[in-house]
C-alpha positions as CSV (number, residue, x, y, z in Angstrom):
1,X,-49.4,-106.0,-76.6
2,X,-48.3,-104.9,-80.0
3,X,-50.1,-102.4,-82.3
4,X,-49.2,-100.9,-85.7
5,X,-48.7,-97.3,-86.5
6,X,-50.7,-96.0,-89.4
7,X,-49.4,-93.7,-92.2
8,X,-50.9,-90.8,-90.2
9,X,-48.9,-91.7,-87.1
10,X,-52.0,-93.1,-85.3
11,X,-52.3,-96.2,-83.2
12,X,-55.2,-98.0,-81.6
13,X,-54.9,-98.2,-77.8
14,X,-55.8,-101.8,-76.9
15,X,-59.2,-102.2,-75.1
16,X,-57.6,-103.7,-72.0
17,X,-55.4,-100.5,-71.7
18,X,-58.3,-98.1,-72.4
19,X,-60.4,-99.9,-69.8
20,X,-57.6,-99.8,-67.2
21,X,-57.0,-96.0,-67.7
22,X,-60.8,-95.3,-68.0
23,X,-60.4,-93.8,-71.5
24,X,-63.5,-93.0,-73.5
25,X,-63.9,-91.3,-76.8
26,X,-62.7,-87.7,-76.3
27,X,-60.4,-88.5,-73.4
28,X,-57.1,-86.7,-73.3
29,X,-53.9,-88.6,-72.7
30,X,-50.3,-87.6,-71.8
31,X,-47.2,-89.2,-73.2
32,X,-44.1,-88.9,-71.0
33,X,-40.6,-89.8,-72.3
34,X,-38.0,-90.8,-69.7
35,X,-34.3,-90.2,-70.0
36,X,-33.9,-93.9,-70.7
37,X,-36.2,-93.6,-73.7
38,X,-39.2,-95.3,-72.2
39,X,-42.6,-93.8,-73.0
40,X,-45.5,-93.8,-70.5
41,X,-49.1,-93.2,-71.5
42,X,-51.3,-91.6,-68.8
43,X,-54.9,-90.5,-68.7
44,X,-54.7,-86.7,-68.6
45,X,-57.8,-86.4,-66.4
46,X,-59.7,-84.2,-68.8
47,X,-62.6,-86.1,-70.3
48,X,-64.8,-84.6,-73.1
49,X,-68.4,-83.7,-72.4
50,X,-69.4,-86.2,-75.0
51,X,-71.9,-88.8,-73.7
52,X,-70.6,-92.3,-73.0
53,X,-73.0,-93.9,-75.4
54,X,-75.0,-92.7,-78.4
55,X,-78.2,-92.4,-76.4
56,X,-76.7,-90.2,-73.7
57,X,-77.2,-87.1,-75.7
58,X,-81.0,-87.9,-76.1
59,X,-81.6,-88.0,-72.3
60,X,-83.0,-84.9,-70.7
61,X,-86.2,-83.4,-69.4
62,X,-89.1,-81.8,-71.2
63,X,-89.4,-78.1,-70.6
64,X,-92.9,-77.8,-71.8
65,X,-95.7,-79.2,-69.7
66,X,-98.2,-81.0,-71.9
67,X,-100.6,-83.9,-71.3
68,X,-100.1,-87.1,-73.3
69,X,-103.2,-86.4,-75.3
70,X,-101.9,-83.0,-76.4
71,X,-98.6,-84.5,-77.5
72,X,-100.3,-87.2,-79.4
73,X,-102.6,-84.7,-81.1
74,X,-99.5,-82.7,-82.2
75,X,-97.7,-85.8,-83.6
76,X,-100.8,-87.0,-85.4
77,X,-101.6,-83.6,-86.9
78,X,-105.1,-83.5,-85.5
């Protein structure tokens, strides 16, 4: 697999490699350089607390106990 380095020194890790390593946005990675000059990319094991998808942060539980009619009255302004 070949990828290109940007002017900022960034590369895109191919999806197949991200999936294999279990990398998600916010994942940390380690680069190890051997004496022979080979570079190894490893998942660092620290994953960000960011949700895996854009709806994950919306999940939760209501802390106020209200009946449906009360919630609808609030949203409708009555």
